[in-house]
C-alpha positions as CSV (number, residue, x, y, z in Angstrom):
1,M,-22.3,-23.8,79.3
2,T,-20.1,-21.3,77.7
3,N,-20.3,-20.2,74.2
4,D,-17.0,-21.7,73.2
5,L,-17.8,-25.1,71.9
6,A,-14.6,-26.8,71.7
7,L,-13.8,-25.9,75.2
8,D,-17.1,-27.3,76.5
9,L,-16.2,-30.5,74.7
10,G,-13.0,-30.7,76.6
11,W,-11.2,-30.4,73.8
12,A,-8.9,-27.1,73.6
13,P,-7.2,-26.7,76.8
14,S,-5.9,-23.0,78.0
15,A,-2.6,-24.2,76.4
16,C,-4.1,-24.2,72.9
17,T,-3.4,-21.0,70.7
18,L,-5.9,-21.6,68.1
19,P,-8.2,-18.7,68.1
20,T,-11.6,-19.6,69.8
21,A,-13.5,-18.9,66.9
22,E,-11.4,-21.5,64.7
23,Q,-11.5,-24.6,67.6
24,P,-15.1,-25.6,66.4
25,L,-13.8,-25.8,63.3
26,R,-10.8,-27.8,64.1
27,V,-13.1,-30.2,66.2
28,A,-15.1,-30.9,62.8
29,E,-12.2,-31.7,60.9
30,F,-11.3,-34.3,63.6
31,D,-14.8,-35.5,63.6
32,A,-14.9,-35.9,59.8
33,L,-11.4,-37.9,60.0
34,F,-12.6,-40.2,62.6
35,A,-16.0,-41.0,60.8
36,E,-14.5,-41.4,57.6
37,A,-11.2,-43.1,58.0
38,V,-10.9,-44.4,61.5
39,Q,-11.5,-48.1,61.8
40,G,-10.3,-48.9,65.2
41,V,-9.6,-47.1,68.4
42,A,-7.1,-48.1,71.2
43,R,-5.6,-46.7,74.4
44,P,-2.5,-48.6,75.2
45,D,-2.1,-46.0,78.2
46,R,-3.4,-43.0,79.9
47,T,-1.2,-40.7,77.9
48,R,-1.3,-42.7,74.4
49,L,-4.0,-43.1,72.0
50,R,-3.8,-45.3,68.7
51,L,-6.0,-44.7,65.8
52,D,-6.0,-47.5,62.8
53,L,-7.0,-45.6,59.6
54,V,-8.4,-47.3,56.6
55,F,-5.1,-47.5,54.5
56,S,-5.0,-45.1,51.4
57,P,-2.5,-42.3,50.6
58,G,-5.4,-39.7,50.8
59,N,-6.1,-40.9,54.6
60,A,-2.4,-40.8,55.3
61,A,-1.9,-37.3,53.8
62,R,-5.3,-36.0,55.6
63,A,-4.2,-37.3,58.9
64,A,-0.5,-35.8,58.7
65,E,-1.7,-32.4,57.4
66,L,-4.3,-32.2,60.1
67,A,-1.7,-33.5,62.9
68,A,0.6,-30.8,61.6
69,R,-1.6,-27.9,62.0
70,E,-2.9,-29.2,65.7
71,N,0.7,-29.5,66.8
72,G,0.9,-25.8,65.7
73,C,-1.4,-24.7,68.5
74,C,-1.3,-27.4,70.8
75,S,2.4,-28.4,71.0
76,F,2.1,-30.5,73.9
77,F,0.6,-33.2,71.4
78,T,2.9,-35.7,69.8
79,F,1.8,-37.4,66.9
80,V,3.3,-40.2,65.0
81,L,1.9,-41.6,61.7
82,T,2.9,-45.0,60.8
83,I,2.6,-46.6,57.3
84,A,3.8,-50.3,57.2
85,D,2.8,-53.9,56.0
86,G,-0.2,-52.2,54.4
87,S,-1.9,-50.4,57.5
88,L,-2.0,-46.7,58.8
89,A,-2.1,-45.7,62.2
90,L,-2.0,-42.3,64.0
91,E,-0.7,-42.2,67.5
92,V,-1.5,-39.7,69.7
93,A,0.4,-39.0,72.8
94,V,0.2,-36.4,75.5
95,P,2.2,-35.2,78.8
96,P,0.3,-36.7,82.0
97,E,-1.0,-33.3,82.7
98,Q,-3.0,-33.2,79.5
99,A,-4.4,-36.6,80.0
100,E,-8.0,-35.2,80.1
101,V,-7.7,-33.5,76.6
102,L,-6.5,-36.9,75.3
103,D,-9.9,-38.6,77.2
104,A,-12.0,-36.0,75.2
105,L,-10.2,-37.1,71.8
106,H,-10.5,-40.6,72.7
107,V,-14.5,-40.3,73.4
108,R,-14.8,-38.2,70.0
109,A,-12.9,-40.7,68.2
110,G,-14.8,-43.7,69.3
111,T,-18.2,-42.2,69.3
112,A,-17.7,-41.1,65.5
113,T,-16.3,-44.7,64.3
114,D,-19.1,-46.5,66.3
115,T,-21.7,-44.1,64.4
116,A,-20.0,-44.5,61.0
117,A,-19.9,-48.3,61.4
118,A,-23.6,-48.5,62.4
119,L,-24.3,-46.5,59.3
120,R,-22.4,-48.8,56.8
121,A,-23.9,-52.0,58.5
122,R,-27.4,-50.3,58.3
123,G,-26.7,-49.9,54.5
124,A,-25.4,-53.5,54.1
125,E,-28.6,-54.7,55.7
126,A,-30.8,-53.0,53.3
127,G,-28.9,-53.9,50.4
128,P,-29.1,-52.9,47.0
129,A,-32.2,-50.9,47.3
130,F,-30.4,-48.8,49.8
131,E,-27.6,-48.1,47.4
132,G,-29.6,-47.6,44.7
133,S,-31.6,-45.0,46.4
134,R,-28.6,-42.6,46.5
135,A,-28.7,-42.6,42.8
136,P,-30.5,-40.2,40.4
137,I,-34.1,-41.3,39.4
138,G,-33.6,-43.8,36.7
139,V,-30.3,-44.8,37.7
140,G,-29.6,-48.1,39.7
141,R,-33.2,-48.4,40.8
142,P,-36.1,-50.3,39.3
143,A,-38.3,-48.1,37.1
């Protein structure tokens, strides 16, 4: 195992120009987007990944900004943000020789999305007591 977390995760190929020290931070930014905004993940083919995002102007801006920065260091990525009919999607494409990088991105997106969904489901099962447990004492909880 190397000291480069991003490289260990299969995330950053040698073509990436992002400084090694910044790579784990970028991975964390993608993980946060996946956990907080992605509601569906599809792999139409080996070189394309589609992320269906929760529709909001904030998620659109966040995805666009992150995609633009990522393309600055990994120019082999092609990102397409689609906003239509009340839906929001980010498609990611790579050349065939970078398919393993897309594989890693796919796994991370699926894992983060599954974990976030499980946490939301657990909160829904717990009902109002769970929701109120995050409020300060005396607010939203029985005395």
